[in-house]
C-alpha positions as CSV (number, residue, x, y, z in Angstrom):
1,M,194.6,183.9,150.5
2,G,191.1,183.5,149.1
3,A,187.4,183.2,149.5
4,V,187.5,180.1,151.7
5,A,190.0,181.6,154.1
6,Q,188.0,184.8,154.3
7,H,184.8,182.9,155.0
8,N,186.5,181.0,157.7
9,M,187.8,184.2,159.2
10,L,184.2,185.6,159.2
11,V,183.0,182.5,161.0
12,F,185.8,183.0,163.6
13,A,184.8,186.6,164.0
14,K,181.2,185.7,164.3
15,N,182.1,183.3,167.2
16,Y,184.7,185.4,168.9
17,G,184.4,189.0,167.6
18,K,182.8,190.4,170.8
19,D,185.4,188.7,173.0
20,M,188.2,190.2,170.8
21,T,186.8,193.7,170.7
22,D,186.2,193.6,174.5
23,A,189.8,192.4,175.1
24,L,191.3,195.0,172.6
25,N,189.3,198.0,174.0
26,G,191.7,200.7,174.8
27,S,194.8,198.8,173.8
28,D,197.3,199.6,171.0
29,I,196.8,196.2,169.3
30,Y,195.0,196.3,166.0
31,F,191.9,194.3,165.5
32,P,193.1,192.8,162.2
33,L,196.2,191.6,163.9
34,M,194.3,189.9,166.6
35,L,191.8,188.4,164.2
36,A,194.6,187.2,161.9
37,Q,196.8,185.8,164.7
38,G,193.9,184.0,166.4
39,S,192.7,182.6,163.1
40,L,196.1,181.4,162.1
41,E,197.2,179.9,165.3
42,S,193.9,178.1,166.1
43,G,192.9,177.0,162.6
44,Y,190.0,179.5,162.7
45,G,189.0,178.2,166.2
46,T,189.0,174.5,165.1
47,S,192.1,173.3,166.9
48,P,191.6,171.1,169.9
49,A,193.1,173.8,172.2
50,A,190.7,176.3,170.9
51,K,187.6,174.1,171.1
52,N,188.5,172.4,174.4
53,K,190.5,175.0,176.3
54,N,189.5,178.4,174.7
55,N,193.2,178.7,173.8
56,F,193.6,180.4,170.4
57,F,197.3,181.2,170.6
58,G,199.1,178.1,171.9
59,V,199.6,179.7,175.4
60,M,201.3,177.2,177.6
61,A,201.0,176.6,181.4
62,G,204.2,174.9,182.2
63,R,204.5,171.9,179.8
64,V,200.8,171.8,178.9
65,T,198.5,174.0,176.8
66,A,196.8,176.5,179.1
67,T,193.0,176.4,179.6
68,F,191.0,179.6,179.7
69,K,187.6,179.8,181.4
70,N,186.2,181.7,178.4
71,P,187.4,183.0,175.0
72,K,187.6,186.6,176.2
73,L,190.2,185.7,178.8
74,A,192.3,184.1,176.1
75,F,192.2,187.3,174.0
76,E,193.0,189.4,177.1
77,K,196.0,187.2,177.9
78,Q,197.3,187.8,174.4
79,V,196.9,191.5,174.7
80,K,198.7,191.5,178.1
81,L,201.5,189.5,176.5
82,F,202.4,192.4,174.3
83,Y,202.5,194.8,177.2
84,N,204.5,192.6,179.5
85,P,207.7,194.5,180.4
86,N,209.6,191.2,181.0
87,L,209.1,190.1,177.4
88,P,210.6,191.6,174.2
89,Y,207.5,193.0,172.6
90,L,207.5,196.4,174.2
91,S,211.1,197.0,173.5
92,H,210.5,196.0,169.8
93,G,207.8,198.6,169.6
94,V,204.8,196.2,169.1
95,T,202.4,198.6,170.9
96,S,203.7,201.7,169.0
97,A,203.3,200.2,165.5
98,N,201.5,202.3,162.9
99,S,199.7,199.5,161.2
100,P,198.7,195.8,161.7
101,Y,201.4,194.8,159.3
102,Q,204.1,196.8,161.2
103,Q,202.8,195.3,164.4
104,A,203.0,191.8,162.9
105,R,206.6,192.4,161.7
106,R,207.6,193.6,165.2
107,I,206.0,190.6,166.9
108,A,207.8,188.3,164.5
109,D,211.1,190.1,165.0
110,S,210.6,189.8,168.8
111,G,211.1,186.1,168.7
112,Y,207.4,185.2,169.1
113,Y,207.7,182.1,166.9
114,S,210.3,179.5,166.3
115,L,210.5,177.1,163.4
116,G,212.2,174.6,165.6
117,N,209.1,174.3,167.8
118,D,206.5,174.0,165.0
119,S,205.3,170.4,164.4
120,T,202.8,171.6,161.8
121,L,205.4,172.8,159.2
122,P,205.1,171.5,155.6
123,Q,207.8,169.1,154.5
124,Y,209.9,171.6,152.6
125,M,210.2,173.7,155.7
126,K,211.0,170.6,157.9
127,A,213.9,170.0,155.6
128,K,215.1,173.6,156.0
129,V,214.8,173.3,159.8
130,A,216.8,170.0,159.7
131,R,219.6,171.9,157.9
132,G,219.6,174.6,160.4
133,Y,217.7,177.9,160.6
134,T,218.2,181.3,162.1
135,D,216.0,183.5,164.2
136,K,215.5,185.6,161.1
137,D,214.2,182.6,159.2
138,S,211.7,182.0,162.0
139,A,210.6,185.6,162.0
140,D,210.3,185.8,158.3
141,W,208.3,182.6,158.1
142,Y,205.9,183.7,160.8
143,Y,205.5,187.2,159.4
144,S,204.8,185.8,155.9
145,K,202.0,183.5,157.2
146,L,200.5,186.2,159.4
147,K,200.6,188.8,156.6
148,G,198.3,186.7,154.5
149,F,195.9,186.4,157.3
150,I,196.0,190.2,157.9
151,D,195.3,190.7,154.2
152,D,192.1,188.6,154.6
153,A,191.2,190.3,157.9
154,L,191.3,193.7,156.3
155,K,189.2,192.5,153.4
156,V,186.4,191.0,155.5
157,L,186.5,193.4,158.5
158,P,188.4,196.6,157.8
159,L,188.8,197.8,161.4
160,G,191.7,199.3,163.3
161,K,192.3,199.8,167.0
162,I,189.3,199.4,169.3
163,D,188.5,201.9,172.0
164,N,185.4,203.3,173.8
165,R,184.7,205.7,170.9
166,N,184.4,203.0,168.3
167,I,183.6,199.7,170.0
168,A,179.9,199.9,169.3
169,Q,180.6,200.7,165.6
170,A,183.1,197.9,165.4
171,T,180.6,195.5,167.0
172,N,178.0,196.6,164.4
173,I,180.5,196.0,161.5
174,I,181.3,192.6,162.8
175,N,177.6,191.7,163.2
176,Q,176.7,193.0,159.8
177,N,179.5,191.2,158.0
178,T,178.9,187.9,159.8
179,S,175.1,187.9,159.6
180,V,175.3,186.2,156.1
181,I,177.1,183.1,157.3
């Protein structure tokens, strides 16, 4: 995506990297996936929901955007979402994926995102939605957006899964790479 996007991702990681690594510790969710998804869905932490409600993923509480007491709780909620047996993510193999890209594809194919519910679409996509779209269209659109963010995440912070063996090292990498911004 480019230097500006990568800089914005580093700013996001500087602000929320510790919360992400703490939430991911011991899970099967890749750090680049969480960094990419949080950056994409919150405008790098600049959306009103992110700034005012610590909500980086558009999590809803009924008909309103959910509020989280702190950022770590928002990231923990996102991790728990992928492990919820009542949702399609486990059955689509999200937690058994072998890369952040495969994880993103499986999340998209699980119905995580719908073009019909996205008011931020560019005009050419709004026209496509008006003509009708399929679940595959939604999955492909979301995956293509998320893939670009994962590309940037891996360039600026090449980390994998986080656990007790590497959390200190991951934190050091985040701190070293974000100290220049």
